[in-house]
C-alpha positions as CSV (number, residue, x, y, z in Angstrom):
1,C,28.3,-33.6,18.8
2,Y,24.8,-34.2,17.5
3,P,23.0,-32.0,19.9
4,A,25.5,-29.2,19.2
5,M,25.0,-29.7,15.4
6,D,21.3,-29.6,15.9
7,H,21.5,-26.4,17.9
8,Y,23.8,-24.8,15.3
9,L,21.4,-25.7,12.5
10,K,18.5,-24.1,14.4
11,A,20.6,-21.0,15.2
12,C,21.3,-20.6,11.5
13,G,17.6,-20.5,10.8
14,S,17.7,-23.6,8.6
15,N,14.9,-26.1,8.3
16,L,17.4,-29.0,8.9
17,F,17.0,-31.3,11.9
18,M,19.4,-33.7,13.4
19,A,18.4,-37.0,15.1
20,T,20.2,-40.1,16.2
21,V,19.3,-43.7,16.2
22,E,20.8,-44.2,19.7
23,G,21.1,-41.0,21.7
24,Y,19.8,-37.4,21.6
25,P,18.1,-35.8,19.8
26,T,15.7,-38.6,19.0
27,L,13.3,-39.1,16.1
28,K,10.5,-38.4,18.5
29,D,12.1,-34.9,19.3
30,V,12.3,-34.2,15.6
31,T,8.8,-35.4,14.8
32,A,7.5,-33.0,17.5
33,A,9.4,-30.2,15.9
34,L,8.2,-31.1,12.4
35,H,4.6,-31.1,13.6
36,A,5.1,-27.8,15.5
37,G,6.6,-26.2,12.3
38,H,3.7,-27.5,10.2
39,Y,6.0,-29.4,7.8
40,R,4.4,-31.8,5.4
41,R,7.4,-33.1,3.4
42,V,10.5,-34.6,4.9
43,G,13.8,-35.6,3.3
44,L,15.9,-38.1,5.2
45,M,19.7,-38.2,4.7
46,P,22.3,-40.0,6.8
47,F,24.9,-37.8,8.5
48,M,27.5,-40.5,8.1
49,V,30.6,-41.0,5.9
50,V,29.2,-44.3,4.7
51,A,25.5,-45.0,4.4
52,G,25.6,-48.5,6.0
53,D,23.2,-50.5,8.1
54,H,21.7,-47.6,10.0
55,A,20.9,-45.7,6.8
56,L,19.6,-48.7,4.9
57,N,17.5,-50.2,7.7
58,D,16.9,-47.9,10.6
59,M,16.4,-44.8,8.5
60,A,15.0,-45.9,5.1
61,G,14.0,-49.5,5.6
62,A,10.7,-50.9,4.5
63,D,9.8,-52.3,8.0
64,G,7.4,-50.4,10.2
65,D,10.0,-49.4,12.7
66,S,12.2,-47.4,10.2
67,W,12.2,-43.6,10.4
68,Q,10.8,-43.4,7.0
69,S,7.8,-45.7,7.9
70,R,7.3,-44.0,11.3
71,L,7.2,-40.5,9.7
72,R,4.9,-41.6,7.0
73,A,2.6,-43.1,9.7
74,E,2.6,-39.6,11.2
75,G,1.3,-38.2,7.9
76,F,4.5,-36.8,6.4
77,D,5.5,-37.2,2.7
78,V,8.9,-38.8,3.1
79,A,11.8,-39.2,0.6
80,S,15.0,-40.9,1.7
81,V,18.5,-40.4,0.2
82,V,20.7,-43.3,1.1
83,R,24.0,-41.7,0.3
84,G,26.9,-41.3,2.7
85,L,28.7,-38.0,3.0
86,G,31.8,-39.7,1.6
87,E,30.0,-39.9,-1.7
88,Y,30.0,-36.2,-2.2
89,P,33.2,-34.8,-3.8
90,S,33.2,-31.6,-1.7
91,V,33.2,-33.7,1.5
92,R,36.0,-35.9,0.3
93,A,38.0,-32.8,-0.5
94,M,37.5,-31.6,3.1
95,F,38.8,-34.9,4.4
96,I,41.8,-34.7,2.2
97,D,42.5,-31.1,3.2
98,H,42.2,-32.0,6.9
99,A,44.6,-35.0,6.4
100,H,47.2,-32.6,4.7
101,N,46.8,-30.1,7.6
102,G,47.2,-32.9,10.1
103,T,50.5,-33.9,8.5
104,A,51.7,-30.3,8.7
105,L,50.7,-30.1,12.3
106,K,52.7,-33.3,13.1
107,E,55.8,-31.6,11.6
108,L,55.4,-28.8,14.1
109,I,55.6,-31.0,17.2
């Protein structure tokens, strides 16, 4: 799903990029695109319901291997938002709506 989401974001003309810790697209892919687009500032946000270990350590951690550290080493000004999608009221509302729709679909079977 992540490559499809990344493709969709590009097709919409957004300046949003998708990367995965384990899989494709990688941070290396995104870093190349950031350089090619002459971006200087980068905001990192987890695309997860809960901002857990990957967000806290792999994305925004203080060690040199985190995405934040690696992007800073590449010369980008980086800000990280360690907040899961589930913390946004509009996303929670979508989950609730989907749950209600799922119950309605079950009744049709």
